[in-house]
C-alpha positions in Angstrom: 150.8 -8.2 248.3 147.5 -8.4 246.4 145.7 -7.6 249.8 147.8 -4.4 250.4 146.9 -3.1 247.4 143.1 -3.7 247.7 142.9 -2.4 250.8 145.0 0.7 249.4 142.6 1.1 246.8 139.8 0.6 249.0 140.7 3.3 251.4 141.8 5.4 248.5 138.1 4.7 247.0 136.8 6.0 250.3 138.5 9.4 250.6 137.5 9.7 247.3 134.1 9.8 248.1 134.1 11.4 251.3 136.1 14.3 249.7 133.2 14.4 247.3 130.3 14.2 249.7 132.2 17.2 251.6 132.0 19.1 249.2 127.8 18.4 247.9 127.1 20.3 251.5 127.1 23.4 253.2 126.6 24.9 256.9 125.0 27.7 257.8 126.1 28.4 261.5 124.2 31.0 264.0 121.4 31.7 261.9 119.2 34.2 263.7 116.2 32.2 263.4 114.3 29.8 265.8 115.3 26.3 265.0 111.4 25.5 265.6 110.2 27.9 262.4 113.3 26.7 260.5 112.8 22.7 260.6 108.9 23.4 259.3 110.3 25.4 256.7 113.0 22.6 255.8 110.4 19.3 256.2 108.9 19.8 252.8 112.0 20.7 250.4 114.0 17.0 250.6 113.8 15.4 247.7 113.1 18.4 245.9 115.4 19.9 242.9 117.6 22.3 244.0 117.4 24.7 241.4 113.3 24.6 241.7 113.7 25.0 245.5 115.8 28.4 245.3 113.6 30.0 243.1 110.6 28.6 245.4 111.7 30.5 248.7 112.9 33.7 247.0 108.7 34.0 246.8 107.9 32.4 250.5 107.6 34.2 253.4 109.6 34.4 256.4 113.1 34.9 257.8 113.3 31.1 257.8 113.2 31.1 254.0 115.6 33.5 253.0 118.3 31.5 255.7 117.5 28.4 254.2 118.0 29.3 250.1 121.5 31.3 251.3 122.4 27.6 252.6 121.2 25.6 249.9 122.3 28.3 247.2 125.9 28.0 249.2 125.6 23.8 248.9 124.7 24.1 245.6 127.9 26.6 244.6 129.9 24.2 246.5 129.1 21.1 244.3 129.7 23.3 241.1 133.0 23.9 242.2 133.8 20.0 243.3 132.5 18.7 240.3 133.8 22.0 237.8 130.6 22.4 236.2 128.4 25.6 236.0 125.7 26.1 238.9 123.1 26.4 236.0 123.9 23.0 234.6 123.1 21.4 238.1 119.5 20.8 237.1 119.8 16.9 238.0 120.7 17.5 241.6 118.3 17.1 244.5 117.9 17.7 248.2 119.5 14.9 249.8 119.3 15.8 253.5 118.7 18.7 255.5 119.3 19.1 259.1 118.1 21.9 261.6 119.6 22.2 265.2 120.2 24.2 268.1 122.7 27.3 268.3 123.6 29.4 271.1 120.8 31.9 272.5 121.2 35.6 272.8 119.8 36.0 276.4 118.3 39.6 277.4 115.9 40.8 279.8 113.0 42.9 280.1 112.5 45.1 283.1 108.7 45.0 284.4 107.1 46.0 287.8 108.5 46.4 291.2 112.4 46.2 289.8 112.2 42.8 288.3 113.0 41.4 284.9 111.8 38.6 282.3 114.0 36.8 280.9 113.8 36.8 276.2 115.6 33.9 274.9 116.7 34.8 271.0 116.9 31.5 269.2 119.8 31.0 266.9 120.0 27.7 264.4 122.7 25.7 262.6 121.6 24.7 259.2 123.1 21.8 257.3 122.4 20.6 253.5 123.3 17.7 251.7 122.5 17.5 248.0 123.0 14.4 245.4 122.4 13.8 241.9 119.0 12.2 241.3 
């Protein structure tokens, strides 16, 4: 009987942890920025305080900074909702992990001489951000 209770407790603890982790993340899909540029910007953000990172990305040039800032702020908002705190109270949170992946590509063509066309690929990316306590 006690083994069944232990298994149930472990299962409940895993499920609670999974729900909490799910709330401490955000995903941005179909972002119109090449994944290579977003990955270069995201490399230095892991381990940084979230509120300071959002403020720093406001001044950073490039579209990737704006898109990363929105996804990071979404992760902060999700964490505040799950933990029932205000966003300003999340000073002790840092960026745990950022994954940048390929998204779909918009395929366009540019006409050139002799009736031919050159392909243009407009790349999109998918960004996942996890935050955690220090």
